[in-house]
C-alpha positions in Angstrom: 7.4 -18.7 27.7 5.5 -15.8 25.6 7.1 -12.8 24.8 5.6 -9.3 22.9 7.6 -7.3 21.1 7.5 -3.8 19.8 10.1 -2.8 17.4 12.4 -5.7 19.1 11.9 -4.5 22.2 10.5 -6.9 24.9 7.3 -5.1 26.3 5.2 -7.7 27.3 5.5 -11.9 28.9 3.5 -14.8 30.0 4.5 -17.8 31.5 3.2 -21.4 31.0 3.6 -24.3 33.9 2.1 -27.4 31.8 2.5 -29.8 35.5 2.6 -28.9 39.2 0.8 -25.7 39.0 -1.8 -24.9 41.7 -5.1 -25.7 39.7 -3.7 -29.8 38.7 -4.0 -30.9 35.5 -4.8 -27.4 34.2 -1.7 -25.0 32.6 -1.3 -22.8 35.1 -0.5 -19.1 33.6 2.0 -17.2 35.6 4.1 -14.4 35.6 1.8 -12.2 32.9 3.2 -8.7 32.6 3.3 -5.6 30.1 5.8 -2.1 30.8 3.3 0.4 32.1 3.2 2.7 29.4 1.9 -0.1 27.4 -0.7 -1.3 29.5 -4.3 -0.5 28.1 -3.2 -1.6 24.3 -4.0 -5.3 24.0 -0.9 -6.6 24.9 -1.6 -8.3 27.8 -4.7 -9.8 25.9 -3.1 -10.7 23.1 -0.3 -12.8 24.9 -3.5 -14.2 27.5 -4.9 -15.4 23.8 -1.6 -17.0 22.4 -1.1 -18.9 25.8 -4.7 -20.3 25.5 -4.2 -21.3 21.9 -0.8 -23.1 23.3 -2.8 -24.9 26.0 -5.7 -26.0 23.5 -3.2 -27.3 20.5 -1.9 -29.3 23.5 -5.1 -30.7 24.8 -6.0 -28.6 27.6 -9.4 -27.8 28.1 -8.9 -25.5 31.0 -6.2 -22.7 32.1 -5.6 -21.3 35.5 -3.9 -18.6 37.3 -4.0 -16.9 40.3 -3.9 -12.7 40.9 -3.8 -10.9 44.0 -6.7 -10.2 45.5 -6.1 -6.5 45.4 -5.1 -5.9 42.1 -8.7 -5.5 40.7 -7.0 -4.2 37.4 -5.5 -7.8 36.1 -8.9 -9.6 37.9 -10.5 -7.3 35.0 -9.0 -8.6 32.7 -9.2 -12.1 33.1 -12.3 -12.1 33.2 -13.1 -10.5 30.2 -10.9 -12.8 28.7 -12.9 -15.6 30.6 -11.8 -16.4 33.5 -14.1 -17.3 36.9 -12.9 -17.0 40.2 -13.6 -20.1 41.7 -12.2 -18.9 45.7 -9.3 -17.6 47.7 -6.2 -19.1 47.0 -3.0 -18.8 49.0 -0.4 -18.6 46.6 3.0 -20.1 48.4 5.6 -19.0 46.9 10.2 -19.3 46.8 12.6 -16.8 45.9 16.5 -19.0 44.8 19.1 -17.0 43.7 21.2 -18.4 40.7 22.8 -21.6 43.0 19.6 -22.9 43.7 19.7 -21.3 47.4 16.6 -20.2 48.6 16.9 -16.6 49.6 13.1 -16.2 50.6 9.6 -17.6 51.0 6.4 -17.0 51.3 2.3 -16.5 50.4 0.5 -14.2 49.0 -3.8 -14.0 49.3 -4.7 -14.1 45.4 -8.2 -15.7 43.9 -7.3 -18.6 41.9 -8.9 -18.4 38.7 -10.5 -21.3 35.5 -11.0 -20.2 31.9 -12.8 -22.6 30.0 -10.6 -22.7 26.4 -13.6 -24.6 24.5 -16.0 -22.0 25.0 
């Protein structure tokens, strides 16, 4: 997990799944978020660019993610970062409590996106 901080306070996060992502064998970026008051200031871009550097350092040529169909703002950010839509994707999820017991599951309609990290 990558973390962005301002004055020692977390303002953004981004996770990388190195295997078992939804677009294997490419690293899967997920769980990205920036505090609403700090959006548009470059923290999201900085997190994604740092993730791209880590992916390349580990030998990846591409990174993938998905974005909710309705989340136009995030999709625009990803497109500015070089991601292209590959097509629709139904992303399945499972929620677990601290003991590991499943507390919920579902699916979200998303766009699958991929970025060529070597361009």
